[in-house]
ZAMARGU-4260 file (C-alpha; in steps of 0.2 Angstrom, whole numbers, plus 5000, padded with zeros to 4 digits):
<rodrens>
0) 4917/5104/4808 | 4915/5084/4811 | 4935/5079/4819 | 4939/5069/4804 | 4938/5082/4794
5) 4952/5089/4804 | 4971/5085/4803 | 4976/5089/4820 | 4972/5083/4839 | 4961/5094/4846
10) 4961/5095/4867 | 4942/5088/4866 | 4953/5072/4854 | 4965/5071/4868 | 4954/5073/4882
15) 4943/5057/4873 | 4957/5048/4871 | 4963/5047/4886 | 4947/5046/4896 | 4944/5029/4888
20) 4960/5025/4888 | 4957/5027/4907 | 4943/5017/4903 | 4948/5004/4897 | 4963/5001/4906
25) 4952/4999/4923 | 4944/4985/4913 | 4960/4974/4909 | 4964/4980/4930 | 4949/4971/4936
30) 4953/4957/4924 | 4968/4954/4928 | 4967/4954/4947 | 4954/4941/4943 | 4968/4929/4934
35) 4986/4936/4943 | 4976/4932/4961 | 4968/4916/4953 | 4979/4904/4967 | 4973/4916/4980
40) 4954/4914/4975 | 4953/4899/4972 | 4958/4896/4991 | 4945/4911/4998 | 4929/4907/4983
45) 4932/4888/4976 | 4924/4874/4983 | 4932/4863/4989 | 4936/4848/4977 | 4943/4843/4963
50) 4964/4845/4954 | 4971/4861/4954 | 4966/4860/4935 | 4950/4860/4940 | 4948/4875/4956
55) 4960/4885/4942 | 4945/4881/4929 | 4931/4887/4943 | 4941/4904/4944 | 4945/4907/4924
60) 4925/4901/4924 | 4919/4918/4934 | 4931/4930/4918 | 4922/4918/4907 | 4905/4927/4917
65) 4912/4945/4913 | 4915/4943/4897 | 4900/4935/4891 | 4891/4946/4902 | 4899/4961/4890
70) 4884/4958/4875 | 4871/4962/4888 | 4878/4978/4895 | 4884/4985/4876 | 4866/4982/4868
75) 4859/4991/4884 | 4871/5007/4883 | 4876/5007/4865 | 4859/5008/4862 | 4855/5024/4872
80) 4870/5032/4868 | 4863/5032/4849 | 4848/5039/4855 | 4854/5051/4868 | 4871/5054/4864
85) 4889/5046/4871 | 4896/5058/4883 | 4881/5057/4900 | 4882/5040/4898 | 4902/5036/4899
90) 4899/5045/4915 | 4888/5029/4921 | 4898/5017/4914 | 4913/5020/4922 | 4904/5026/4937
95) 4895/5007/4939 | 4912/5001/4936 | 4920/5010/4953 | 4905/4999/4962 | 4907/4986/4958
100) 4927/4986/4962 | 4922/4992/4978 | 4909/4976/4982 | 4920/4964/4976 | 4934/4969/4989
105) 4920/4964/5004 | 4915/4948/4998 | 4911/4936/5011 | 4924/4918/5009 | 4920/4901/5005
110) 4924/4898/5025 | 4911/4909/5028 | 4896/4905/5019 | 4900/4890/5009 | 4896/4886/4991
115) 4887/4905/4991 | 4904/4914/4991 | 4908/4908/4974 | 4890/4910/4969 | 4891/4930/4975
120) 4909/4933/4964 | 4900/4926/4950 | 4883/4938/4952 | 4897/4952/4954 | 4907/4946/4939
125) 4890/4947/4927 | 4886/4965/4934 | 4905/4970/4933 | 4903/4962/4914 | 4887/4972/4908
130) 4898/4988/4914 | 4914/4983/4903 | 4902/4979/4890 | 4894/4998/4890 | 4911/5006/4894
135) 4916/4997/4876 | 4899/5004/4866 | 4899/5022/4871 | 4917/5025/4876 | 4928/5017/4860
140) 4914/5027/4849 | 4915/5042/4856 | 4937/5040/4855 | 4936/5034/4836 | 4924/5048/4832
145) 4933/5065/4838 | 4951/5055/4828 | 4955/5069/4812 | 4955/5059/4797 | 4970/5048/4793
150) 4971/5043/4812 | 4958/5033/4819 | 4972/5017/4819 | 4982/5029/4828 | 4969/5033/4840
155) 4960/5017/4842 | 4977/5008/4845 | 4980/5020/4858 | 4964/5017/4867 | 4965/4998/4864
160) 4983/4998/4871 | 4975/5004/4889 | 4966/4985/4891 | 4986/4977/4893 | 4991/4992/4903
165) 4978/4986/4911 | 4985/4970/4916 | 5004/4977/4918 | 5000/4988/4930 | 4986/4975/4939
170) 4999/4963/4938 | 5011/4977/4946 | 4999/4982/4957 | 4994/4962/4965 | 5017/4958/4965
175) 5017/4977/4977 | 5003/4970/4990 | 5010/4952/4988 | 5028/4958/4990 | 5021/4969/5006
180) 5010/4960/5017 | 5016/4943/5010 | 5008/4928/5005 | 4998/4923/5022 | 4988/4940/5023
185) 4987/4940/5004 | 4976/4925/5007 | 4968/4934/5024 | 4966/4951/5017 | 4980/4955/5005
190) 4964/4952/4987 | 4952/4962/4996 | 4966/4977/4996 | 4970/4973/4977 | 4950/4974/4972
195) 4951/4992/4983 | 4965/4996/4971 | 4953/4997/4957 | 4942/5014/4961 | 4957/5025/4960
200) 4956/5025/4939 | 4938/5027/4940 | 4940/5044/4949 | 4951/5052/4937 | 4940/5045/4926
205) 4923/5054/4931 | 4932/5070/4932 | 4936/5071/4916 | 4924/5066/4906 | 4911/5079/4914
210) 4920/5091/4905 | 4921/5083/4885 | 4908/5090/4874 | 4898/5079/4866 | 4903/5069/4852
215) 4903/5077/4832 | 4895/5065/4824 | 4881/5063/4835 | 4880/5079/4835 | 4878/5080/4814
220) 4866/5065/4814 | 4856/5076/4830 | 4858/5091/4822 | 4851/5082/4803 | 4836/5073/4813
225) 4844/5056/4810 | 4845/5046/4825 | 4837/5030/4825 | 4821/5027/4836 | 4828/5007/4840
230) 4848/5004/4836 | 4848/4988/4841 | 4836/4980/4832 | 4843/4988/4815 | 4859/4978/4816
235) 4850/4963/4812 | 4838/4968/4797 | 4848/4965/4778 | 4861/4972/4774 | 4866/4978/4789
240) 4864/4961/4797 | 4878/4950/4784 | 4891/4965/4789 | 4884/4963/4807 | 4890/4944/4806
245) 4906/4948/4799 | 4913/4957/4814 | 4905/4942/4824 | 4915/4928/4817 | 4932/4942/4817
250) 4931/4946/4835 | 4925/4928/4839 | 4941/4921/4832 | 4950/4938/4840 | 4942/4931/4858
255) 4946/4914/4855 | 4966/4918/4852 | 4966/4933/4865 | 4962/4924/4882 | 4969/4909/4877
260) 4985/4921/4883 | 4978/4932/4894 | 4969/4917/4903 | 4984/4902/4904 | 4999/4913/4905
265) 4998/4911/4923 | 4995/4894/4925 | 5008/4890/4911 | 5022/4901/4921 | 5016/4895/4942
270) 5012/4878/4935 | 5004/4874/4953 | 5021/4879/4961 | 5032/4871/4951 | 5036/4885/4941
275) 5038/4903/4946 | 5035/4912/4961 | 5018/4924/4961 | 5028/4939/4962 | 5039/4931/4948
280) 5027/4925/4936 | 5017/4943/4940 | 5033/4954/4934 | 5036/4941/4918 | 5015/4944/4916
285) 5019/4961/4916 | 5032/4963/4904 | 5020/4952/4893 | 5009/4963/4894 | 5020/4979/4894
290) 5026/4975/4876 | 5010/4972/4871 | 5004/4987/4877 | 5017/4997/4864 | 5013/4983/4851
295) 4995/4988/4850 | 4999/5008/4845 | 5012/5003/4833 | 5001/4991/4823 | 4986/5005/4823
300) 4997/5016/4818 | 5003/5007/4804 | 4986/5001/4797 | 4982/5018/4792 | 4994/5016/4780
305) 4993/4998/4773 | 4974/4997/4778 | 4965/4987/4792 | 4962/4970/4780 | 4979/4963/4772
310) 4990/4969/4788 | 4976/4955/4798 | 4977/4944/4785 | 4995/4942/4788 | 4996/4944/4805
315) 4982/4928/4807 | 4997/4919/4796 | 5009/4925/4808 | 4998/4919/4823 | 4997/4900/4815
320) 5016/4898/4813 | 5021/4906/4830 | 5009/4901/4842 | 5011/4885/4845 | 5032/4887/4848
325) 5028/4903/4857 | 5018/4892/4871 | 5031/4880/4870 | 5046/4890/4877 | 5034/4899/4890
330) 5031/4880/4898 | 5050/4875/4897 | 5054/4891/4905 | 5043/4890/4919 | 5049/4871/4920
335) 5069/4877/4921 | 5065/4892/4931 | 5075/4903/4918 | 5070/4921/4919 | 5078/4927/4902
340) 5068/4912/4893 | 5052/4918/4902 | 5056/4935/4893 | 5059/4928/4877 | 5042/4919/4879
345) 5033/4932/4884 | 5039/4944/4872 | 5033/4929/4858 | 5018/4930/4867 | 5013/4947/4866
350) 5016/4948/4848 | 5001/4937/4847 | 4989/4948/4853 | 4994/4966/4839 | 4978/4961/4829
355) 4969/4971/4844 | 4977/4988/4839 | 4963/4991/4824 | 4949/4985/4833 | 4942/5004/4839
360) 4944/5012/4820 | 4939/4994/4811 | 4923/4992/4822 | 4917/5011/4820 | 4921/5007/4801
365) 4908/4996/4799 | 4892/5004/4805 | 4884/5020/4804 | 4882/5034/4816 | 4863/5029/4820
370) 4869/5014/4826 | 4888/5019/4829 | 4888/5014/4849 | 4878/5000/4848 | 4885/4992/4832
375) 4904/4994/4840 | 4898/4987/4856 | 4888/4972/4855 | 4899/4968/4836 | 4916/4968/4848
380) 4906/4959/4866 | 4895/4947/4856 | 4913/4939/4852 | 4909/4936/4870 | 4896/4924/4868
385) 4906/4911/4857 | 4924/4916/4863 | 4922/4920/4881 | 4919/4900/4887 | 4939/4900/4883
390) 4944/4888/4896 | 4929/4875/4891 | 4935/4875/4875 | 4953/4872/4881 | 4948/4860/4894
395) 4940/4850/4879 | 4957/4852/4868 | 4966/4844/4884 | 4955/4828/4883 | 4958/4824/4864
400) 4969/4810/4868 | 4985/4815/4858 | 4984/4832/4864 | 4984/4824/4882 | 5000/4816/4878
405) 5012/4828/4874 | 5008/4841/4887 | 4999/4828/4904 | 4994/4836/4918 | 5002/4854/4911
410) 4992/4864/4898 | 5000/4874/4888 | 4997/4864/4873 | 4977/4864/4875 | 4978/4883/4874
415) 4990/4887/4859 | 4975/4874/4849 | 4961/4887/4853 | 4973/4900/4849 | 4976/4890/4832
420) 4957/4890/4827 | 4954/4906/4831 | 4968/4912/4819 | 4959/4904/4806 | 4940/4910/4811
425) 4949/4931/4810 | 4959/4925/4792 | 4943/4921/4787 | 4931/4933/4794 | 4944/4949/4785
430) 4944/4938/4768 | 4926/4943/4768 | 4927/4960/4774 | 4932/4976/4766 | 4945/4987/4764
435) 4939/5000/4777 | 4956/5013/4782 | 4949/5026/4773 | 4930/5029/4774 | 4922/5043/4779
440) 4912/5039/4796 | 4902/5050/4791 | 4897/5042/4775 | 4898/5024/4780 | 4880/5016/4779
445) 4873/5031/4770 | 4856/5026/4760 | 4853/5013/4769 | 4834/5013/4780 | 4833/5023/4797
450) 4824/5008/4805 | 4808/5014/4818 | 4800/5000/4826 | 4809/4991/4841 | 4803/4986/4859
455) 4817/4996/4868 | 4809/5012/4874
</rodrens>
């Protein structure tokens, strides 16, 4: 009996949820360290010269590299998860993340090898992105396929909440380490300690994953003999292509909104030294993401009752109305160094991210089991092909005279503009989508032909 026909959470379901929560938490933990340590990493890796804003962009650019590498990992690991099964590849992806976390802690600095330190850091970020792309493709699919009927939104919201929780954890870890060793030591060796801490969730996740049973949905198609030989390539043949393009547009819009928040809150809160100090801003940043952690679970849960489509369309309207005001509150809080105003702004910023609570369930409901891992992973990660370069788009928005005249050297309005564009894209994509909350995973894509050709073995 498949998990989605049961009304209660089984032990396997609970363990799958915890396993993927940890995996996705580690994804965000790593990304959070890059962003919250950006003022330090600028001096460690960035080529000297240029304005403070430009140097900040060079570090945020490595974040974009990690995101842009995700589709590669999703395509490879998702492809084989649909051919060989989910469970084994879950151990491989999280193990790769652990290796890259340790490697990041031992990188040479620009003071030692010059520009090569930045190049090597970019390479590490790319490889890390590949493993994270595989982690999402395999892990989220695995957890949703274990979810009971009518609770996929709740399960998806919980595992997706691992991402803001990882950011909270990363922000707090940075605040703790910087408080213990001091700002001078952080520049010398503290940043290495921060990267090393990423290995801890890996050990626990591997332990849990090795004891989990295979996905019941994959076992079903394996028994039926309907495993596809070319799951990745089958997404690009009509009618499956139209579903993929709608998901691609949906995810691109979400990435533009999401990383306009994630990527620029540290810059807005610190204002190059004129705003909050590093410890205070990391705590405010962590609070915002803790609120998002709670919001993801709530959003996923309520979508099981209201449906995914109309809930998200209405939410996009909310983003368009409150995006710019949220950034304006944060900017003024940083100028005045008003902690309570910053907490208000952080809460508003967290509300700009809640739509992600439906993503694991919604994407799983858009692709059939025989290509679900690659569909969920590549569909999710493909949004990063355009959305991950948000730092470039923000720089473009900042160059528009009307926007530059308002924000001057402090980029707070320009990320809000990109967020609004992303919300419009998400609204349009959901308008073109069917409602999916009541569909059975075993019935998604039934009747479509099985693809037997392709170049991946």
